[in-house]
N, C-alpha and C positions, 0 to 999 in steps of 0.2 A: 503494499499500499504507500504510495507516494505522501511525503510529510509535506503539508503547506509551507510557503516561503517564510511565514512569521515563524513557524515553529523551528525550521532549518537554521534562520538566524539566530535565533534564541539560544540553539544548542551550541553554534559557533562561540557566541558570546559567552557563554558560561564555562566553556573549555579554556578559553583565554584568561578567566579569573583565576584557575587553578585551586579553586577553594574544595578542598578535600573534605571538610567536615560538615558540608551539607548538600545535599542532592535534592535538586526540584523532581518531583515524581507524582504521578497521578494516586501511588499507592499511598493512602493514608497513616498505614502502619510503619513506613518509613520516615515519616518525618521527623518523629521524636527520637527514634532508635539510630539516625544518622548524625545526631548532634554528639560531637565530641568536646571533652574538656579543653579549654586553652584560657587565653587572657588577651587583653588589649594590645593592639601594636604599640611597642616602646617607640619613642622618637629620640632616636640617636642624632646629635648633631643638628637639631632643628634652629633654624635661624630665620626670624620673621622678615618677610619681603620690606623694601624701604617705605612703601605707601603707610606701613602700620605706625610708624613713629607717629607721622603727621596725624593721622586718624585717632590715634590715642590721646595727643596733647588738644588737637582742635576737633573734637567730634562733629560730623555732620550726619544729620539723617537722609536718609535714602531718598530721591527725588527723581521720578521717573521721566521729568523733564530736561533731565541732563544727561550728557553724553556717556557712553561706556568705554572703558579702555581697558588695557591688559592689566593696568594696574586698579582697577575698580571704577567707579564712576565719578566722573568731575564735573563740577559747574563752572559757572563763569568765572568765579575767584580761584579756580583751578583746586580746589581743595576735595581730597579723596574723601567719599561717604561712605556710609554704612549700607548693609546689602538687603536687610529685609524689608519686603515690600510695605509691611504696614508699620515699620519702627521698631520691631520686636528688640533687635540685636542693640540698636542706639539705646533704647530705652533702659533694656537690662544690664548693659555695660554701664552707663553714665550713672546709675543709679544704685546699682549694686555690685556687679561683677568685677568692676575697676578696683574695690578695694578688697579682693580675694587676694591671700599671700600665697597662692599655689595655683597651678594649672588645674582645671577641673576636669569633670567628665560629662560629656553629653551624650543624648540619644536623639537621632533625627528621623522621625517616621512621618511620613516618606519623605526622602531626601530630594527627590527631583533633581534639578541642576546643580552642578557642586557648588557654583558662585553665584549666578543670576539669581536674584530675589531669595537667596538662602539665608536662614535664621540662624546657620550654625558655621557659614564660612569663616567669619571674622573670629570666632571663638578658636577655630582651628589653626588659621594661619597666622591671626596676629597674636594670639595668647599662648598658644601651644598645647590646647587643650587635646585630650584623647577622646575618641568619639566613636558612635556607631551609628551608621547611615544605612537604614532598612529602604530599599527602593526595589521595587518587583518590575519597573519597566527597563527592558535590555537598553533602550536608548540611551541611558544613563550610565550604564554599567562601567564602560572603560572612561569616560569623563573624571567618574567619582574615583576610579583607580588611579588615574594620572594627576588630578589635581587636588585630592585631599588624602589626609593619612588614615581616614576613619575606617574602621573594620565593615566591610559592605557586607550586608545580608540581602542576597538578590532573590526576595519572594516578598510575598504579602505579609501583613501581620495581623493577627485576628485574635479571637477569644479562646480558641480550641487547638491545639497542635494538630496538623493534619487535616484541618477543615479545609475541605475542597470547595472553591469558589470560581465563578467565572469572572476573570478579570480582563476588562478592555483596555486597550490602548489604541490612542489616536494621535502620533506624533508626540508632543511635550504632555498630552492629556493621557489620564488613564485613573483607574479605580474599580472596585468591586462593584460589580452590575448591580447586586440586590440592594446596597445601600448607598449608589452613587447620587451625590446632591444635585447633579445637573441632569440633562437628558439622556438618559441611558441609550438613547437610539444613537446617538454619534459614536457611541463604542461598540455597537453590536457585530460590525463588520470585521471587527479585528479582535476577537476574543481568543481567550485560553484559559484553560483548566489548570489552576494552580492549586498546590497544597499550601496552605499558609502554615506560619508557627507562630508561637506567643511570645510576647516580651520576657516571659518569666524564663521560659526556655532559653532564649537568645542571652540572658542577663546571667543565668545560672551558668552557661555554657562559658561564657567568657570570665566568669568570676567576679562579677561587678556587684557589689551589693549597696552602691551608694551613687547616685546621679545627682550631679549638680543642676542640669537644666534637660528636661524633655520638650521638644519641639514636636508639636503633632497635628498633622495636616493630611488627611486620607479621605477626603472628599465625600465625607458623611458616614464614614467607619469609624469614628473616634470613639465611640461607646465601647465598641467591641474590642478596641486596641487596650483600652484600661482594662477592661474586665479580664484581659489575659494576662495580668500582672498579680504578682503574689505578694500582696501589699506588706506582708508580716516578714517578708525576706528581703525587703529592700527598700531604701530611703531615698526618695526624688525630692528634692528641695523645690524646684520652681519648674511649672508646667505651662507652657501657652498652647493653646488649642484654638484652631478655625473652627468657627460653629457657624450654624445657619438656624433660620426658625424651626426647622424640625429637630435639630441634635442640641439646640442650646438648653433646653430645659433638664432633659435627661443627663448631660453630661455635667452640668452645675450641679444637681442633687446627688450625683455617684461622687464628684470631688468634695463635696460639702461633709456627706456621710462618712468620708475618711480624713477629716480634719483638716482640710483646705480651706483658705478665705481668699476671695477675688481681689485683685487690686483694683482700686478705683483709678486705673490709668487715664479714664476717659476726661477727669479733671486738670489732666495735664497733657494737653495735645500734643502730639509728636508731628512735626510738618503739616499743622493745622488739621490733622486726622482726629477730628473730635470723637468719631465712632470707633476709635482703635479699641476700647474695652468691649465693645460690643462685638465686633468682627472676629478678634484674636484676643480674649480674656487672657490674663496670667494670673495663675493659681500659685500661692505659697502655703506649704506645709506648715502645720501646728508645730510652734516651737521655734521657728526660724524667724527672727527679725529682719525685715527686708530692709537693705542698706548696710547691715551689720554681719556680713556673711560668716566671718569669723569669731 
């Protein structure tokens, strides 16, 4: 039986990754058994790019009207900008992460493009953080491998290990059809059956018990990702999550019940984004004083 062009391209991309610990398969029993123990990549000889020094001294939030360059986004004043589309990295760095005395650990679900409107690129490149980048769209596998230091998890994240889903991909867009927040019809002609894993399995496999920042944007599947975390086994300090009218209440309730509170970031607009807290709310765990990470 002939394989579809999409499936063939995916196979080639996965072979190039040489990730022996994870097997993308339709066999749900393999999803958990194929996970072996390891640790996050160690950053030997890390050196921040030149633009990072200016960005840390003179932070500028992302502005889509400015031009993109190899060293970041520049405006008329030639100052580099942060990268998050809605100002998450700028907000969290200037108000909290800048005061950290050690490199942190981030988890990005789903990572998408390694640089463009990324919530974690600055943490990776400019602060030397270690990270996990979960991304199911093969379009981004090689770019993430070449431009980021994070451990790539090349599949979907859900609430049950081995959970089979129909994952749709169309260019830069992608998501699980069952919960896709947009029109799933735009993805139906490029779907593939994937066996998802859980964050609990990923974190346990990589021996991670403390996460400084979780960036969560999976086009409507956010609650399922959160349900796949063993909250008694891992501490997650700060979570930013993209929500919509269907996911806002259940996700908010879920996190409040686990001791988180939502920051009132909308009272301090980032780049005139007064709705920042509504579109991408930031949640802080109980016991952590925002702005005093140590």
